[in-house]
C-alpha atoms as one frame of an Amber mdcrd trajectory, in Angstrom:
protein
  -0.180   8.665  17.793  -3.216   8.341  20.049  -5.980   6.422  18.238  -9.446
   7.033  19.602 -11.160   4.484  17.340 -10.269   2.088  14.530 -12.783   1.186
  11.833 -12.261  -1.455   9.166 -13.246  -0.410   5.661 -15.073  -3.308   4.037
 -15.021  -3.164   0.226 -18.396  -3.615  -1.485 -19.454  -3.112  -5.086 -22.681
  -1.245  -4.255 -23.606   0.227  -0.866 -27.357   0.254  -1.531 -27.288  -3.401
  -2.585 -25.257  -4.387   0.501 -27.255  -2.250   2.935 -30.087  -4.757   3.460
 -27.718  -7.523   4.495 -26.035  -5.383   7.136 -29.146  -3.599   8.404 -31.854
  -6.247   8.138 -29.914  -9.473   8.621 -27.091  -8.326  10.923 -29.260  -5.776
  12.738 -27.039  -2.730  12.230 -30.108  -0.517  11.972 -28.579   2.949  12.446
 -27.134   4.553   9.312 -24.579   6.915  10.844 -23.768   8.435   7.473 -23.913
   7.576   3.797 -21.937   9.574   1.234 -22.831   7.208  -1.597 -19.317   5.734
  -1.738 -18.837   5.178   2.008 -21.427   4.429   4.690 -21.391   3.245   8.297
 -24.123   1.124   9.868 -24.300   0.608  13.630 -26.278  -1.411  16.150 -28.013
   1.125  18.383 -27.533  -0.577  21.749 -24.188  -2.358  21.317 -22.332   0.086
  19.089 -21.160  -2.743  16.808 -20.656  -1.328  13.333 -19.343  -1.828   9.828
 -18.097   0.741   7.340 -18.743  -0.100   3.683 -16.667   1.476   0.906 -17.100
   1.193  -2.846 -14.259   3.472  -3.986 -12.750   6.419  -2.183 -14.163   9.657
  -3.584 -10.861  11.563  -3.643  -7.908   9.267  -2.957  -6.154   7.310  -5.717
  -6.248   4.129  -3.603  -8.639   2.623  -1.064  -7.779   2.123   2.589  -8.385
  -1.013   4.630  -8.617   0.772   7.993  -9.588   4.198   9.254  -7.704   5.191
  12.383  -9.380   8.095  14.152  -7.119  10.452  16.080  -7.603  13.792  17.837
  -4.365  15.165  16.294  -3.962  14.212  12.646  -1.258  16.864  12.165   0.982
  15.188  14.759   0.279  11.762  13.267   1.247  13.028   9.812   4.494  14.502
  11.113   5.301  11.257  12.952   4.649   9.140   9.843   6.969  11.389   7.833
   9.648  11.345  10.543   9.576   7.548  10.521   9.891   7.466   6.741   6.576
   5.752   6.053   5.166   6.124   2.561   2.435   8.760   2.406   0.124   7.629
  -0.404  -2.430  10.443  -0.034  -1.361  13.810   1.380  -2.776  15.482   4.459
  -5.836  17.502   3.486  -9.256  18.641   4.592 -12.073  16.963   2.684 -15.312
  18.624   1.589 -17.287  16.400   3.997 -15.423  17.850   6.978 -12.648  15.427
   7.910  -8.917  16.049   7.839  -6.970  12.969   6.746  -4.026  11.331   5.024
  -3.205   7.791   3.875  -0.060   5.941   4.890   1.202   2.530   3.758   2.113
  -0.017   6.440   5.186  -2.294   6.038   3.060  -5.010   4.379   1.524  -2.648
   1.822  -1.841  -2.042   3.496  -3.165   1.493   3.108  -4.337   3.104   6.349
  -6.564   6.200   6.493  -5.510   8.424   9.403  -8.456  10.736  10.090  -9.598
  13.500  12.394 -13.247  14.491  12.521 -14.246  18.102  13.095 -16.542  17.188
  16.012
């Protein structure tokens, strides 16, 4: 696989309640997106960011990392070839990403994702 970016998925109970801490206090003033259950806040000049997740909208489990790749199909095939547990099948989501979840050897769930852009 060729990861282009890795984002940690920080669990929060309420994105709107957490938003002020990350935007006002930590200075991550740019809301890149907010789907209500997942949002990313970024510092405009440094690019530092955090992704907050309450509960995945479609998957039966939550992921701890999102690994962005330009070829999610190849990553999916490689994960299967290696015998890794696929905990959420490869699919295209309504918000425009194509993704699957795989479990690492220690039980962590990783979101492997390709954005349409």
